[in-house]
N, C-alpha and C positions, 0 to 999 in steps of 0.2 A: 205422619203416614209414611210408610215405606215407599220408595220410588224404584221403578224398573226402567232401565234404559234399553230401548229396542232400536236396532239398526239393521240394515241389509248387508249382505255379504260383499257388496261393492265397496264397502268401507275397508275390506281386507283385514278386518279385526277377527283373527282366528279364535274360535271358541276352544276351550273355555278361557275366558279372560278374567272376569270377576263374576261372582254369583248374581249380581244385580243386572247383568247384561245378557240380553237375548239377541242372537244374530239370526235373521231369517234369510235362507238361501235363495239367491237368484237361480234361474234354470239356464244351463249352458247346453247347447245342442251341437253335436258333431255329426253331420249327416243324419242318420236315423236314430242315433243314440242321444238320450237325454240324461243329464247329470245335475244333481243339486250342488251348486258351487260351495266348496269347502266341506261338504258332507260325503258325497259319493266320489268327489273329484278333488284331490289336493292341488295346491298350486303347482307343485312339481309335475304331477300327472298331466295337468292342463298343458304345460309347456312341452312336455314330451309329445303329446298328441298334436299340438299346434305345429311343431317343427316337422313331424312326420307327415302331416296331412297336406292335401292340395287345397281343400276348401277351407274358408274361414268359418269358425263356429259362429253361432248366433246366441244372443243373450236375451232372455225373456224377463219382463218386469214381474214383480211380486203382485199377485192378485189381491183385491180387497178382502176376499174371504180369508186369506192367510193372515193378513194383518188383524182382521176382526177376531180370529181365534186367539192370537197372541195377546191382543188387548183384553179380551174377555177373561182369559186365564189370569192375567195380572190383576184386573179389577176385582174379580171374584176372590182373589187371595188377599184383598185389602190393600193393594198397591195402586198408586197413581203412576202414569206412564209419560216419559219423554221419548218420542221417536225421532231419531235423526236419520234422514234418508238421502239417497243419491240425488244430485242436482235435478230439478224439475226440467231443465233444458236438455238433459241427456237421457231421461227415461220417464215413463209414466208412473214409476213407483211412488213418487210423492203424491200424485193424484189418488192412487189406490189407498194410501195410508189416510189421506184426508177423508175419503168416502167412508172408510171403516171407523174413523174417529168420531163421526157424527152420531154413532150409537152410544157414545160415552161422554156426554158434555161435562166439562169441568173435571174430568178424570184423565183424559188423554190429550197430550199436546204434541203436535207434529211440527218438526223443524225441517225446512228445506235447507240442506247443507250448502247448496250452491257449489258443491264440490264433488270429488270422487276419490276413490282409493285412499291413499294416506292423508289427503287433505280432509276427507270426510272423517277418517279415523281420529285425527287429532281433535276434531270438534266433539266427537263422542267422549274422548278422554278429558276434554275440558269440562264437559257436562258432569263427569264423575268427580272432578275436582270440586265443582260447585255443589254437588250433592254432599260431598264430605264436609263442606263448609256449613251445611245445614240449610241450604235454600230449598224451598218447596218446588214442586214440579213446574208450576206456572212461572215462577221466578227464573228457574233454570232455562226453560224454553225461551223466555223473553231475553235473557242474557246471551244465550247462544245465537239468537237471531241478530242481536246487536254486534256480537264479537266476530261472527263469521266473516264480516267484511275485512277483518284484519288478516285472514288466512291467505298465504301465498303458496301455491303448488307449482313448482317448476321442474321440468323433466328434460333429460337429454336422451334422444333416441339413437340406437346403434345403426338402424337401417330404415330406409324408406319403403321397404318391401311390403310391410303390413298396411301402411297407409295406402299403398298402391292397390293391394288386394281388396281393401275396403272402399275403393273408389274415391279416396280423399286426395290423391295425387295421380297424375297420369303415368302411364308406363314409361314414356320417354323421360320424364323428370326423374323417375325412380332409377332408370338405367344410368343416366348421367350422374345422378347422386351416388350410385354404387361405384362407378368408375372413379369418381373424384373423392370417394370416402366422405361424402357430405353427411354431417350429423345435425339433424334439426333439433332446436330447442323449443319446447312447447310449454304452455301454461294453461291453467284453468282461470279464466277471467269472466266475471259475471255469470258464472255457472256453465260456461262453454269452453271447449278446447280451442286454443288459438296458437298459431306458430309465431314465436317471437323472433326467430332468426335461424340462420344455418351456418355451420362452421365446417371447415375442412379438416378432418382427422380428429381423433379422440382428444388430443391435448388442447387443440383450439376449442373443441366442444366443451371441455371442462372449464376452460377460461371463460367462455361465453355464459355458462351456467353460473359461475361465480359472479360475473358482471351483473347478471340479472338479479341475483340475490342482493348485491351491493346497492342496486338502484332503489331498493325499498328503504324504509327508515331504520332497518336493522332487525335482527332476530330477537324476539322477546323470549329470553331463556327462562322466564318465570311461568310461561305457559307451555303446553305440550309442543314438541317438535319431533320430527321423524324423518329418516332417510329410507328409501325403498328401492328395490331392484326387481326387474322382470326377467325371468329365465331360470336356468338350472343352477347357477352359482352367483356369488356376489363379488367376483374378482374385479369387475369394472367399477362397482361401487367402492370397493376398498381403494382402488387407484384414485378415484375422485376424492375420497376423504383425505388421502395423502396430499393430493395436489391443492386442496382447498383448506389446508390446516389453519391458515391465518384467520379464517372465518370463525373457527371454533376454539382456538387455543385460549386458555384462561377463562373460558365461558362455560365449558361443559367437561366434566370428568370422563364421561363416555357418551357416545352417540347411539341412541336407540335406532335400530334398523328393523325393517320388515319386508315382506314380499308383496309385490303387486300381482293381484290375481287375475282371473279370466275376464272380468267385466271390462277392464281397461286394457289388459294384456292382449286381448284380441286385436286391438287397433295399433298398439305400439310394438308388439313383438318382443322376443327375448333380447336381452342386452340393454334395455332402457334402465336409466337410473333416475330417481326423483327425490326432491327435497320438499317437505311441507313444514310450515312454521307460521306462527302468528307474528306479524310485524309489530314493532313497537308503536304504541298509539300515543 
């Protein structure tokens, strides 16, 4: 039986990727305006609006009815479904997918990625690898549930401003952080965003990011890995790649990169860089 992979736009997996993949858009609201993430609003347009605007945008979860329609289309086409969705601790999207999946027992399998943005994306890409190996939908979902614990997503933020706007740090902390060029390093752990540490200046921030990667058992280059950036250009990411060459040399001919979209970009702001990989097990 053919398999369809369905994910949400929080994975920042821009369509079209592969014909077996469907990306359902989250809704991003700027003031009175609503946009479908990745459909009506590109990542670049999102950051242009974010930088120009005073208010933070809001993101809405995908409704059960949207999932049900996508699941039904796949099942009626003779496909079974693996749905990989944004961490249940960050959004109600997983719950929506589970409600919709109840209509299709044995046909639709929902996986809580326990991650976001490029961390969620590499789990989808791992699912495609398993699909290509000939596993059925139930086996793919079970394997992804098992392997997602190996994913590490670590990011270096350029500013505390957007954490302040979202109420995650105080105005005084953000002010001092700006004056001292403090760069926080954050990660997704157990499905939630946590601050691992703070560094003064970009170079120290890059060093801290490298240290956090080295703390793991190493990057498993046999499974998907990805570097991402938030904002209008990738200059900070390219600097990081140059500064951290020792991590990649002799392991990867090229480093795949992507953009971090609005679902997470709202909270980190432009200038953030991120690394997602499976640790060696």
